[in-house]
VOBA-1610 file (N, C-alpha, C; in pm, whole numbers, padded with zeros to 5 digits, always signed):
BEGIN
Met-00357-02469+04128Met-00242-02548+04086Met-00247-02574+03935Arg-00370-02607+03887Arg-00384-02635+03744Arg-00351-02511+03661Ala-00392-02393+03710Ala-00361-02269+03638Ala-00211-02248+03627Leu-00136-02284+03734Leu+00009-02270+03732Leu+00070-02363+03628Val+00021-02486+03622Val+00071-02582+03522Val+00045-02532+03381Thr-00077-02478+03360Thr-00111-02424+03228Thr-00020-02309+03190Ala+00006-02222+03286Ala+00094-02108+03258Ala+00234-02153+03221Leu+00285-02256+03293Leu+00418-02307+03261Leu+00423-02368+03122Leu+00319-02443+03088Leu+00314-02504+02955Leu+00305-02397+02846Leu+00229-02292+02872Leu+00218-02183+02775Leu+00351-02112+02758Ser+00427-02101+02866Ser+00560-02040+02856Ser+00649-02122+02765Asn+00639-02254+02775Asn+00718-02342+02688Asn+00678-02323+02542Val+00547-02311+02519Val+00500-02292+02382Val+00549-02159+02327Ala+00544-02054+02409Ala+00591-01922+02364Ala+00739-01925+02331Ala+00817-01996+02411Ala+00960-02007+02383Ala+00982-02082+02253Tyr+00903-02185+02228Tyr+00916-02259+02103Tyr+00879-02173+01983Ala+00782-02085+02001Ala+00735-02003+01890Ala+00844-01911+01837His+00942-01877+01921His+01050-01789+01877His+01167-01867+01818Ala+01158-01998+01817Ala+01265-02079+01759Ala+01253-02077+01607Gln+01350-02137+01538Gln+01347-02142+01392Gln+01229-02225+01348Pro+01167-02191+01232Pro+01048-02261+01187Pro+01070-02410+01168Thr+01191-02453+01133Thr+01214-02595+01108Thr+01250-02672+01234Glu+01269-02601+01346Glu+01309-02667+01469Glu+01191-02741+01530Arg+01214-02858+01583Arg+01109-02935+01649Arg+01151-02959+01793Ala+01052-02973+01879Ala+01082-02998+02019Ala+01150-03133+02034Glu+01230-03143+02139Glu+01304-03266+02162Glu+01207-03382+02181Gly+01225-03486+02103Gly+01139-03604+02114Gly+01009-03591+02039Ala+00990-03480+01964Ala+00863-03460+01895Ala+00841-03567+01789Asp+00952-03614+01727Asp+00937-03717+01623Asp+00885-03848+01681Glu+00900-03865+01813Glu+00859-03990+01874Glu+00711-03990+01909Val+00646-03872+01901Val+00505-03862+01936Val+00420-03886+01812Ala+00329-03982+01821Ala+00240-04011+01709Ala+00120-03918+01719Leu+00118-03815+01635Leu+00008-03719+01638Leu-00109-03769+01555Pro-00230-03744+01602Pro-00348-03793+01529Pro-00373-03716+01401Ala-00429-03785+01303Ala-00474-03716+01182Ala-00598-03636+01216Asp-00643-03553+01121Asp-00755-03464+01149Asp-00880-03539+01190Ala-00910-03650+01121Ala-01032-03726+01154Ala-01022-03785+01294Glu-00906-03842+01328Glu-00887-03899+01461Glu-00890-03790+01568Leu-00832-03675+01536Leu-00832-03564+01630Leu-00976-03521+01660Ala-01059-03514+01558Ala-01198-03475+01578Ala-01270-03572+01671Glu-01241-03701+01655Glu-01304-03801+01742Glu-01258-03786+01887Arg-01128-03762+01906Arg-01076-03749+02042Arg-01130-03623+02110Leu-01142-03515+02034Leu-01194-03393+02094Leu-01342-03402+02126Ala-01415-03483+02049Ala-01558-03499+02073Ala-01588-03601+02183Asp-01488-03680+02222Asp-01509-03784+02324Asp-01528-03719+02462Pro-01642-03740+02528Pro-01665-03679+02660Pro-01564-03724+02765Ala-01499-03837+02743Ala-01404-03888+02842Ala-01269-03820+02833Thr-01243-03747+02726Thr-01115-03679+02710Thr-01104-03566+02812Thr-00993-03562+02884Thr-00975-03465+02992Thr-00909-03337+02942Tyr-00914-03237+03027Tyr-00852-03108+02997Tyr-00703-03126+02973Glu-00635-03199+03062Glu-00490-03215+03049Glu-00454-03283+02917Glu-00534-03381+02877Glu-00505-03454+02753Glu-00515-03364+02630Val-00624-03288+02619Val-00641-03205+02500Val-00543-03087+02502Tyr-00510-03039+02624Tyr-00415-02929+02629Tyr-00277-02974+02583Arg-00229-03086+02639Arg-00098-03137+02598Arg-00096-03173+02450Leu-00208-03223+02400Leu-00217-03255+02257Leu-00204-03126+02175Gly-00265-03018+02224Gly-00252-02891+02154Gly-00108-02842+02150Val-00034-02860+02261Val+00107-02821+02265Val+00187-02900+02162Gln+00163-03031+02155Gln+00236-03115+02060Gln+00204-03076+01915Leu+00077-03046+01889Leu+00039-03006+01754Leu+00100-02870+01718Phe+00105-02780+01815Phe+00166-02648+01792Phe+00314-02664+01760Gln+00382-02749+01835Gln+00524-02772+01811Gln+00548-02837+01675Ala+00451-02913+01628Ala+00462-02974+01496Ala+00416-02879+01385Gln+00385-02752+01424Gln+00342-02648+01330Gln+00209-02681+01263Arg+00129-02762+01329Arg-00007-02788+01283Arg-00098-02692+01361Tyr-00094-02566+01324Tyr-00155-02461+01404Tyr-00307-02469+01407Glu-00368-02503+01297Glu-00515-02514+01297Glu-00561-02626+01389Ala-00492-02740+01386Ala-00528-02851+01474Ala-00502-02815+01621Ala-00391-02742+01646Ala-00361-02699+01783Ala-00471-02607+01834Glu-00519-02519+01749Glu-00628-02429+01790Glu-00752-02508+01827Arg-00785-02609+01750Arg-00903-02689+01781Arg-00889-02758+01916Ala-00768-02808+01943Ala-00745-02875+02071Ala-00757-02776+02187Trp-00698-02658+02172Trp-00703-02560+02280Trp-00843-02500+02298Leu-00920-02490+02191Leu-01057-02445+02205Leu-01139-02545+02286Arg-01109-02674+02264Arg-01177-02777+02343Arg-01134-02769+02490Ala-01005-02746+02513Ala-00956-02732+02649Ala-01019-02610+02717Tyr-01035-02502+02642Tyr-01097-02383+02699Tyr-01243-02409+02733Ala-01311-02485+02648Ala-01451-02518+02677Ala-01462-02601+02805Leu-01359-02682+02835Leu-01363-02766+02954Leu-01330-02690+03082Glu-01238-02597+03077Glu-01188-02531+03198Glu-01206-02379+03200Arg-01231-02315+03087Arg-01246-02170+03080Arg-01124-02098+03135Asp-01005-02147+03104Asp-00882-02085+03150Asp-00846-01972+03052Pro-00845-01844+03096Pro-00818-01733+03005Pro-00682-01742+02937Ala-00583-01806+03005Ala-00450-01815+02945Ala-00453-01888+02811Leu-00550-01975+02792Leu-00562-02048+02665Leu-00596-01955+02550Leu-00661-01844+02580Leu-00698-01750+02474Leu-00574-01692+02407Val-00468-01670+02485Val-00343-01620+02428Val-00280-01726+02338Ala-00286-01852+02381Ala-00234-01960+02299Ala-00310-01972+02168Ile-00441-01957+02175Ile-00524-01964+02053Ile-00490-01847+01961Ala-00465-01729+02022Ala-00424-01613+01941Ala-00293-01641+01869Asp-00200-01712+01934Asp-00073-01748+01870Asp-00097-01832+01745Thr-00186-01931+01757Thr-00211-02018+01642Thr-00274-01939+01528Arg-00365-01848+01562Arg-00432-01771+01456Arg-00337-01674+01389Gln-00248-01613+01466Gln-00152-01520+01407Gln-00059-01592+01312Arg-00019-01713+01347Arg+00070-01789+01258Arg-00003-01838+01133Arg-00134-01841+01138Arg-00212-01876+01019Arg-00260-01751+00946Glu-00201-01634+00985Glu-00230-01506+00922Glu-00374-01463+00941Asp-00437-01512+01048Asp-00572-01469+01083Asp-00560-01360+01189Val-00523-01240+01145Val-00499-01131+01240Val-00627-01091+01313Pro-00741-01072+01245Pro-00863-01038+01319Pro-00899-01143+01425Gly-00879-01271+01392Gly-00908-01376+01490Gly-00815-01368+01611Ala-00686-01337+01586Ala-00590-01323+01696Ala-00628-01204+01784Val-00667-01094+01722Val-00707-00975+01799Val-00829-01007+01885Ala-00925-01080+01832Ala-01045-01115+01909Ala-01010-01195+02033Met-00917-01290+02020Met-00877-01371+02134Met-00803-01290+02239Leu-00714-01202+02196Leu-00638-01120+02291Leu-00729-01021+02364Glu-00825-00964+02293Glu-00920-00872+02357Glu-01007-00947+02458Gln-01049-01069+02421Gln-01129-01149+02515Gln-01048-01185+02638Tyr-00919-01212+02618Tyr-00830-01245+02730Tyr-00824-01129+02831Leu-00810-01006+02781Leu-00803-00890+02870Leu-00935-00866+02942Val-01047-00899+02875Val-01177-00884+02939Val-01195-00986+03052Glu-01157-01111+03024Glu-01176-01217+03124Glu-01072-01212+03235Arg-00960-01146+03208Arg-00856-01137+03310Arg-00811-00991+03324Pro-00895-00906+03384Pro-00863-00763+03393Pro-00736-00733+03472Asp-00696-00825+03562Asp-00575-00804+03640Asp-00456-00881+03583Ala-00458-00907+03453Ala-00352-00987+03390Ala-00216-00923+03412Pro-00118-00999+03460Pro+00015-00942+03483Pro+00086-00903+03354Asp+00045-00962+03243Asp+00108-00931+03114Asp+00023-00836+03031Arg-00064-00759+03095Arg-00154-00668+03024Arg-00077-00572+02933Ala+00032-00516+02982Ala+00108-00419+02902Ala+00159-00480+02772Ser+00215-00600+02780Ser+00268-00664+02660Ser+00155-00705+02564Ile+00042-00750+02622Ile-00071-00787+02538Ile-00127-00666+02467Glu-00139-00554+02537Glu-00189-00431+02475Glu-00094-00381+02365Ala+00036-00394+02389Ala+00133-00355+02286Ala+00120-00444+02164Arg+00099-00572+02187Arg+00081-00666+02076Arg-00046-00634+01998Leu-00153-00599+02070Leu-00278-00562+02004Leu-00259-00437+01917Ala-00187-00339+01971Ala-00165-00215+01896Ala-00091-00243+01766Thr+00005-00335+01771Thr+00080-00371+01649Thr-00009-00442+01549Leu-00091-00536+01599Leu-00178-00612+01509Leu-00283-00523+01444Leu-00331-00424+01517Leu-00436-00337+01464Leu-00384-00244+01354Lys-00253-00235+01339Lys-00194-00155+01232Lys-00162-00240+01108Ser-00192-00367+01116Ser-00157-00457+01005Ser-00239-00424+00881Pro-00176-00408+00764Pro-00252-00385+00641Pro-00320-00514+00596Ala-00423-00498+00517Ala-00486-00615+00456Ala-00403-00661+00338Arg-00416-00787+00302Arg-00340-00841+00188Arg-00433-00916+00094Leu-00412-00890-00032Leu-00489-00957-00137Leu-00396-01047-00215Arg-00429-01175-00218Arg-00351-01270-00298Arg-00425-01291-00430Val-00368-01234-00534Val-00434-01231-00665Val-00369-01336-00755Arg-00452-01424-00806Arg-00404-01529-00898Arg-00491-01529-01023Ser-00432-01571-01133Ser-00506-01585-01257Ser-00472-01719-01320Glu-00556-01761-01413Glu-00535-01890-01479Glu-00397-01896-01543Glu-00359-01789-01606Glu-00227-01778-01667Glu-00148-01671-01594Pro-00024-01699-01553Pro+00055-01599-01479Pro+00098-01483-01567Gly+00140-01375-01501Gly+00194-01261-01573Gly+00092-01159-01620His-00031-01166-01569His-00132-01069-01607His-00120-00942-01524Ala-00158-00830-01584Ala-00153-00701-01514Ala-00265-00692-01411Ile-00237-00619-01302Ile-00334-00604-01193Ile-00359-00455-01171Leu-00485-00416-01163Leu-00523-00280-01131Leu-00599-00282-00998Val-00553-00200-00904Val-00619-00188-00773Val-00684-00052-00767Asp-00817-00051-00768Asp-00893+00074-00768Asp-00851+00164-00885Gly-00825+00102-01000Gly-00790+00176-01120Gly-00644+00209-01135Val-00562+00178-01035Val-00418+00209-01039Val-00340+00081-01066Pro-00254+00078-01168Pro-00177-00043-01197Pro-00082-00079-01083Ala-00080-00204-01045Ala+00014-00251-00943Ala+00147-00285-01008Lys+00254-00280-00931Lys+00386-00313-00984Lys+00397-00462-01013Gln+00331-00543-00929Gln+00341-00688-00948Gln+00243-00736-01054Lys+00273-00853-01106Lys+00181-00922-01196Lys+00143-01055-01132Thr+00034-01113-01180Thr-00015-01237-01119Thr+00087-01350-01137Pro+00099-01437-01035Pro+00037-01430-00902Pro+00111-01330-00813Ala+00036-01258-00727Ala+00099-01155-00645Ala+00021-01137-00517Thr+00092-01093-00413Thr+00030-01055-00286Thr+00045-00905-00273Ile-00066-00835-00262Ile-00068-00689-00261Ile-00124-00640-00129Glu-00052-00549-00065Glu-00100-00489+00060Glu-00189-00369+00029Val-00303-00363+00097Val-00398-00253+00076Val-00448-00205+00212Glu-00504-00085+00214Glu-00565-00032+00335Glu-00698-00104+00359Pro-00739-00117+00486Pro-00871-00177+00512Pro-00981-00098+00441Gly-01081-00169+00393Gly-01191-00104+00323Gly-01231-00180+00198Ser-01300-00113+00110Ser-01349-00174-00014Ser-01253-00144-00129His-01223-00246-00208His-01129-00229-00320His-01181-00307-00441Thr-01159-00249-00558Thr-01195-00315-00683Thr-01067-00360-00754Ile-01059-00488-00779Ile-00941-00549-00841Ile-00977-00593-00982Val-00899-00549-01078Val-00919-00588-01217Val-00792-00655-01267Val-00806-00769-01331Val-00693-00840-01391Val-00708-00835-01542Val-00600-00794-01610Val-00603-00776-01755Val-00488-00853-01818Gly-00518-00925-01922Gly-00415-00999-01994Gly-00443-00999-02143Glu-00338-00990-02222Glu-00349-00991-02367Glu-00441-00881-02418Gly-00434-00765-02351Gly-00510-00650-02397Gly-00658-00654-02367Arg-00702-00749-02284Arg-00844-00753-02252Arg-00864-00793-02106Gln-00979-00758-02056Gln-01009-00784-01916Gln-01030-00933-01891Val-00958-00985-01791Val-00976-01125-01753Val-01088-01136-01650Gly-01093-01043-01557Gly-01196-01047-01455Gly-01189-00927-01364Glu-01293-00909-01285Glu-01304-00796-01195Glu-01379-00838-01069Gln-01325-00802-00954Gln-01390-00835-00827Gln-01379-00717-00732Thr-01484-00693-00657Thr-01483-00592-00551Thr-01489-00663-00417Val-01394-00632-00329Val-01384-00702-00202Val-01381-00602-00086Gln-01426-00646+00029Gln-01419-00568+00152Gln-01322-00640+00246Val-01217-00571+00292Val-01118-00633+00378Val-01096-00548+00502Gly-01063-00616+00611Gly-01032-00548+00736Gly-00884-00552+00765Tyr-00843-00491+00876Tyr-00700-00489+00912Tyr-00648-00632+00924Gly-00529-00653+00867Gly-00464-00783+00879Gly-00532-00897+00807Glu-00641-00870+00738Glu-00713-00978+00671Glu-00642-01019+00542Val-00643-01147+00515Val-00584-01201+00392Val-00698-01259+00309Lys-00711-01213+00187Lys-00819-01261+00102Lys-00762-01313-00029Glu-00810-01430-00068Glu-00767-01494-00192Glu-00861-01453-00306Leu-00803-01410-00417Leu-00881-01372-00534Leu-00830-01450-00655Ser-00915-01529-00713Ser-00878-01608-00831Ser-00957-01558-00951Phe-00888-01540-01062Phe-00951-01487-01183Phe-00935-01586-01298Thr-01044-01606-01369Thr-01042-01684-01493Thr-01114-01601-01599Arg-01113-01650-01719Arg-01183-01577-01826Arg-01333-01579-01804Gln-01380-01665-01714Gln-01523-01672-01686Gln-01562-01591-01563Thr-01463-01523-01499Thr-01493-01444-01380Thr-01583-01328-01418Ala-01697-01321-01354Ala-01793-01214-01386Ala-01752-01085-01318Ser-01777-00975-01385Ser-01750-00844-01325Ser-01863-00807-01231Lys-01828-00771-01108Lys-01929-00727-01012Lys-01958-00578-01026Val-01867-00506-01087Val-01884-00363-01108Val-01858-00333-01254Ile-01948-00263-01317Ile-01930-00225-01456Ile-01919-00073-01461Val-01809-00024-01515Val-01785+00120-01524Val-01818+00166-01665Glu-01900+00262-01675Glu-01938+00312-01808Glu-01902+00460-01816Glu-01824+00496-01914Glu-01786+00635-01936Glu-01871+00690-02051Thr-01960+00782-02021Thr-02049+00835-02123Thr-01972+00927-02217Glu-02031+00951-02335Glu-01969+01040-02432Glu-01959+01181-02376Glu-02060+01222-02298Glu-02059+01356-02240Glu-01943+01371-02142Ala-01924+01269-02057Ala-01815+01274-01959Ala-01679+01274-02029Glu-01669+01194-02136Glu-01543+01189-02211Glu-01514+01323-02276Leu-01619+01389-02331Leu-01603+01519-02396Leu-01561+01626-02294Leu-01625+01622-02175Leu-01590+01720-02070Leu-01445+01702-02025Ala-01402+01577-02012Ala-01264+01551-01970Ala-01166+01599-02076Lys-01202+01579-02203Lys-01115+01622-02312Lys-01105+01774-02316Glu-01219+01842-02294Glu-01219+01989-02294Glu-01137+02043-02178Ala-01150+01980-02061Ala-01072+02025-01944Ala-00923+02009-01969Lys-00887+01900-02035Lys-00747+01876-02066Lys-00695+01979-02166Gln-00778+02013-02265Gln-00738+02113-02364Gln-00723+02250-02301Arg-00816+02284-02208Arg-00806+02413-02140Arg-00678+02422-02057Glu-00645+02311-01990Glu-00523+02310-01910Glu-00400+02323-02000Asp-00400+02252-02113Asp-00287+02262-02207Asp-00272+02405-02259Thr-00386+02467-02292Thr-00382+02604-02344Thr-00330+02702-02239Thr-00376+02684-02115Thr-00331+02774-02007Thr-00181+02762-01984Ile-00132+02638-01980Ile+00011+02617-01959Ile+00090+02671-02077Gln+00039+02649-02199Gln+00108+02698-02319Gln+00120+02850-02317Arg+00011+02917-02279Arg+00015+03063-02272Arg+00113+03111-02165Ala+00114+03040-02052Ala+00205+03079-01943Ala+00350+03061-01986Val+00378+02951-02056Val+00514+02926-02103Val+00556+03034-02203Ile+00465+03068-02296Ile+00497+03170-02397Ile+00516+03306-02331Ser+00428+03339-02235Ser+00436+03470-02169Ser+00566+03485-02092Thr+00598+03386-02011Thr+00721+03394-01932Thr+00844+03390-02023Gly+00835+03314-02134Gly+00946+03312-02229Gly+00964+03447-02296Ala+00850+03514-02330Ala+00859+03645-02393Ala+00916+03748-02296Ile+00874+03740-02170Ile+00929+03832-02070Ile+01079+03811-02056Ser+01121+03683-02057Ser+01263+03653-02046Ser+01341+03712-02163Ala+01285+03696-02285Ala+01354+03748-02405Ala+01362+03900-02402Ala+01249+03965-02362Ala+01248+04111-02358Ala+01345+04164-02253Ala+01348+04096-02137Ala+01439+04139-02031Ala+01584+04119-02073Leu+01609+04011-02148Leu+01745+03986-02196Leu+01790+04095-02293Val+01700+04133-02384Val+01733+04239-02480Val+01755+04371-02405Ser+01663+04401-02311Ser+01675+04525-02234Ser+01805+04528-02155Gly+01839+04414-02092Gly+01963+04408-02015Gly+02084+04426-02102Thr+02078+04371-02225Thr+02191+04386-02317Thr+02211+04532-02358Val+02098+04599-02391Val+02106+04741-02431Val+02158+04825-02316Leu+02103+04805-02198Leu+02148+04882-02081Leu+02294+04853-02048Gly+02335+04727-02068Gly+02474+04692-02042Gly+02568+04764-02137Val+02529+04774-02267Val+02610+04846-02365Val+02620+04994-02328Leu+02507+05053-02288Leu+02508+05194-02248Leu+02595+05216-02124Ala+02590+05120-02031Ala+02672+05133-01910Ala+02820+05128-01945Leu+02856+05043-02040Leu+02996+05036-02083Leu+03040+05167-02149Arg+02951+05229-02227Arg+02984+05356-02291Arg+03006+05464-02185Lys+02920+05468-02083Lys+02936+05566-01976Lys+03066+05544-01901Glu+03100+05415-01886Glu+03227+05385-01818Glu+03345+05438-01901Arg+03336+05423-02033Arg+03443+05475-02121Arg+03449+05626-02115Asp+03329+05688-02116Asp+03325+05836-02107Asp+03386+05883-01975Tyr+03359+05806-01870Tyr+03412+05846-01738Tyr+03565+05839-01736Arg+03619+05736-01804Arg+03765+05727-01809Arg+03827+05844-01886Asn+03754+05891-01993Asn+03805+06003-02072Asn+03786+06137-01999Asp+03672+06149-01929Asp+03642+06275-01859Asp+03577+06244-01725Pro+03656+06211-01623Pro+03598+06171-01492Pro+03516+06285-01431Asn+03388+06254-01400Asn+03303+06350-01328Asn+03191+06271-01259Ala+03132+06331-01159Ala+03031+06263-01075Ala+02907+06228-01155Lys+02865+06315-01247Lys+02743+06289-01323Lys+02757+06165-01410Thr+02868+06154-01481Thr+02891+06037-01568Thr+02901+05910-01484Ala+02969+05919-01370Ala+02982+05801-01283Ala+02846+05756-01232Asp+02760+05852-01193Asp+02627+05819-01141Asp+02541+05755-01249Gln+02545+05810-01370Gln+02468+05753-01480Gln+02514+05610-01514Gly+02645+05592-01514Gly+02700+05459-01544Gly+02657+05356-01441Glu+02657+05395-01312Glu+02616+05302-01206Glu+02468+05265-01217Arg+02384+05366-01248Arg+02241+05337-01262Arg+02216+05244-01381Leu+02281+05270-01492Leu+02263+05184-01610Leu+02310+05040-01582Ala+02423+05027-01510Ala+02473+04894-01476Ala+02376+04821-01384Leu+02317+04897-01288Leu+02220+04836-01196Leu+02097+04788-01269Phe+02043+04873-01360Phe+01925+04833-01436Phe+01956+04715-01528Ala+02078+04710-01580Ala+02116+04597-01666Ala+02118+04468-01585Asp+02174+04475-01464Asp+02176+04356-01378Asp+02035+04310-01344Leu+01946+04407-01312Leu+01806+04371-01281Leu+01738+04307-01401Ser+01765+04359-01520Ser+01705+04301-01641Ser+01754+04159-01665Phe+01885+04138-01648Phe+01938+04002-01665Phe+01881+03907-01560Gly+01864+03957-01436Gly+01805+03873-01332Gly+01662+03834-01365Leu+01583+03935-01413Leu+01445+03907-01453Leu+01441+03809-01570Ala+01534+03822-01663Ala+01540+03730-01778Ala+01566+03587-01731Ala+01661+03572-01638Ala+01693+03438-01588Ala+01575+03378-01512Leu+01511+03459-01425Leu+01397+03410-01348Leu+01282+03369-01438Ser+01251+03450-01538Ser+01143+03419-01631Ser+01174+03293-01713Ala+01300+03279-01753Ala+01340+03161-01831Ala+01325+03034-01747Ile+01366+03040-01620Ile+01353+02923-01531Ile+01207+02888-01510Thr+01124+02992-01489Thr+00980+02969-01470Thr+00918+02905-01594Ser+00953+02956-01712Ser+00899+02902-01836Ser+00940+02756-01854Phe+01068+02728-01829Phe+01118+02591-01845Phe+01052+02495-01745Thr+01037+02543-01620Thr+00976+02458-01517Thr+00831+02426-01552Leu+00755+02525-01595Leu+00616+02502-01634Leu+00608+02401-01749Phe+00695+02419-01847Phe+00694+02330-01963Phe+00725+02186-01924Met+00834+02165-01847Met+00876+02030-01811Met+00777+01963-01716Thr+00723+02040-01621Thr+00626+01982-01527Thr+00503+01932-01600His+00450+02014-01691His+00331+01974-01765His+00363+01858-01859Arg+00480+01862-01920Arg+00519+01754-02011Arg+00529+01621-01936Asn+00592+01624-01817Asn+00606+01501-01738Asn+00470+01451-01690Lys+00380+01544-01659Lys+00246+01503-01617Lys+00175+01428-01728Arg+00182+01482-01847Arg+00117+01414-01961Arg+00186+01280-01991Lys+00317+01276-01971Lys+00389+01150-01995Lys+00345+01044-01897Arg+00328+01082-01768Arg+00281+00985-01668Arg+00141+00938-01700Glu+00058+01028-01749Glu-00078+00989-01785Glu-00078+00888-01899Arg+00014+00907-01995Arg+00022+00812-02107Arg+00074+00677-02063Glu+00169+00680-01966Glu+00229+00554-01922Glu+00139+00478-01826Thr+00045+00548-01763Thr-00046+00482-01670Thr-00151+00405-01748Ala-00169+00282-01708Ala-00269+00200-01777Ala-00408+00256-01753Arg-00481+00279-01862Arg-00616+00331-01849Arg-00714+00224-01900Leu-00806+00193-01814Leu-00904+00090-01846Leu-01036+00155-01885Gln-01083+00124-02003Gln-01211+00178-02048Gln-01305+00060-02072Ile-01414+00064-02005Ile-01511-00045-02019Ile-01640+00010-02077Glu-01683-00046-02186Glu-01806-00004-02249Glu-01906-00119-02239Thr-02022-00087-02188Thr-02124-00190-02177Thr-02179-00223-02315Arg-02191-00349-02340Arg-02249-00396-02466Arg-02348-00507-02432Gly-02472-00468-02427Gly-02572-00566-02389Gly-02552-00609-02246Ala-02549-00742-02224Ala-02531-00795-02089Ala-02385-00811-02053Gly-02295-00796-02148Gly-02153-00817-02120Gly-02076-00688-02120Ala-01946-00700-02120Ala-01860-00581-02121Ala-01731-00614-02191Ser-01674-00515-02257Ser-01544-00533-02321Ser-01447-00437-02255Ala-01318-00467-02259Ala-01221-00382-02193Ala-01100-00362-02283Thr-01043-00243-02276Thr-00922-00212-02351Thr-00824-00149-02256Ile-00701-00199-02254Ile-00599-00140-02166Ile-00493-00077-02252Arg-00454+00047-02217Arg-00355+00119-02295Arg-00238+00151-02207Phe-00115+00143-02260Phe+00005+00177-02186Phe+00075+00294-02256
//
């Protein structure tokens, strides 16, 4: 009987959860909810019953005090071990953006209740939660600072919330042309992590670019520029030569056509057709080579432009500290 009552109460809570955030349950203003200190005392009191802490959790949930509601329902679960409470606890954690915590409760619910009638919906909910990206809330002492995520400039400036894939990420905040701080964090699916940067924030990772590495990168860039330049010149020269050839062949074809009009014969007609065909092929080759040359030139030019526009952070170690320069 008690399980049925709990299920009905949970249904009411679920229905409330889909209401507007500012909506309150009827008569909720008339309920005097305990402050956190008083709530802790009531939950610790051995005389407090399951029904009391459960109903208190419902009232706190309806008042959008999700952390307090979770504490009440955890106490109720400790008293009765009702698996349905795990779903309610997952609701509170999801609303507090604790996705891993919500997933843990839903998975525990399926383990403790293998014959759950709502298994399909719970599994669908788990699948959605497990796809949740991690979020980094980046703040700095002064707003408007640039943010680099794993060396790539973010579109937002501080303060900002940035979605990232689960895993390890290095966040660098730069302001006024110098590094404000650097932090490396490990985040899981759906996890929300707060990152605060001040001028005193120590760098956990120091990147040093040696002169040898810089020289090799410069040489590779020069080789690529030279290769593209030669390709552009070669295809441009082929285009010019084909254009000249097509023009000459076209003039000859016109002369043969004139000769044919003056003295129609099969030989002159055949020669004129061949010259016209070769002229068309030459013009086609000229156009193709010109397009190839232009495409190579513009693609490489745009690549170099993107590289210049991308913020590049160079950190040189100097003793125990580090200096940073950002270029746009």
